C-alpha positions, 0 to 999 in steps of 0.5 A: 491429529496431524497435518496429514490427516487434515489434508486428507479430510479436506481432499475427501470432502472436496472430492466427494469420494474416497476413491477420487481423493485417494487417486489425487493424494496418491495413497491407497484407498484402505489407508485413506479410510483408516486415516479418516476412521482414526480422525473420527474416533479422535473427535468422537463424531461422524464427519462424513455420511457414506452413500452409494455415490460417495461421501457427503460431509455432515454438518459437523464435518463441514464445520471441521473442514472449514477450520481445517482449510484455515489451518492448512492455509496458515501453515502454507503461508508460514512456510512460504514466508520463511522460505522467501526470507531465506532466499534472494528477493524475488517475486511480485511486489505491489507498490502504492505511490501518491498521485503527486509523487508517482510521475517523478518517482515511478520510473526511477524506482522501477529502474533501481529495483531492476538493477539491484533486485532483477528477480523482483517485478513491480506492480505500481499503483497510483492513487490518492494517499487516503486510498493507499493508506487504507489499502496497505492497512488491509494488506492489499499493498506491500509497500507505499509512500504515504503523507503524514502517515499515522501509526497503525498495526501490521506495518513498518515505516521509515519517515523520510522527509518533510516537504513544503507545499507551494502555490502553483500557478500558470506562468501568466497568472497575476501572482506568477512573479511573486516571490512568496505569498501569505496564507491569508492571500492564498485562502482568497484565491480560486483554488483547485485541490483534492477534496476530503479526506485527502491529507492535502485538504486536511493540511490546507484547512488546518493552515487556513485556520492558523491564518485566521481564514477559511478556504472559500473559493475551492474546486474539489478535484482528485485528478492531477491531470485535471488540476494541471488543466484547471491551473493552466486555465486560471485557477491556482493549486497548492502542491509540492514542487515535485508534483509539477516539476516537469511543467515548472522546468518548462516554464509553463507553471511557476511555484510560489512560496507560502508563508504565515504559515508554510503548509507542509507534510511528512513523507514515509515509506511504509511496509506492510507486515501482512505481505506474503513476500516480505523479503522482496517487499522489504527490499523494495522499501529499502530501494525506494527509501534510498532513491528518495534520499538520493533525489533529495540530496541532488536537489531533484526533490525539494524537501528536508531529509529526516534521520532515517529509522524504521518503526514497526507497528505491532502485528498479530500475536505480538 
């Protein structure tokens, strides 16, 4: 049994006719019949039922066809991966960015990729980090920026930095002139923050517990646009400075440091090992890591860089 026989059989089963399959495969019908006969003899079963209108797979033929399709798909995928890695990075790469980083990073990332790898096109997806985490595990994303990333299989990741979270308030809020506040004070404020299972909510509840408090006056909101509007209306939120950098620079929002404890999270650039276009995805991950590093070093992104190293989760068969 060889790959050619598998392709021939799948085409016959899908066409429902030896003559149609022969025409599509550009092979003489007697030769195709001979290949089918050899396959049935090797397996010791009848794969097709012949009738005046053509052929129909037997139950065993349908089962074999399903397995044959799977084998051929994996072979095609392996070929594409090897060929893609051997070439200049090209193709479409899906990139997941968390809501708090998307506004500040997406344009810079797009321009950087266009400059360094003009053959790559990006599909940028903005979502809460919990969704991005799930999607990259399932292989629906090629690259993502994740907060407090947990190790799992089929990914490689580069931990980039640690970022402190701050109390953000309207410029006319009662605490707008405070240099810093304790988390015990923060816990009693009217807060608007993403709900569970968002990693931000987990970090804040953990920080509140360390301060001996609970978050009591909280509005759950998974929209950054709505959070900004509610903060302007008198609520407070806890986010990294980078999330509302535009509003802060215009003086509309103020950022206040939080102590005892200072909530923070780690950011990692994560690369799916399930992506078909691994070469291009890896190139985009590297560009993202370099762009983030440049932004932190220049002070655009307020965070503390980590020593860069890529870690790899186990893939299938490892």
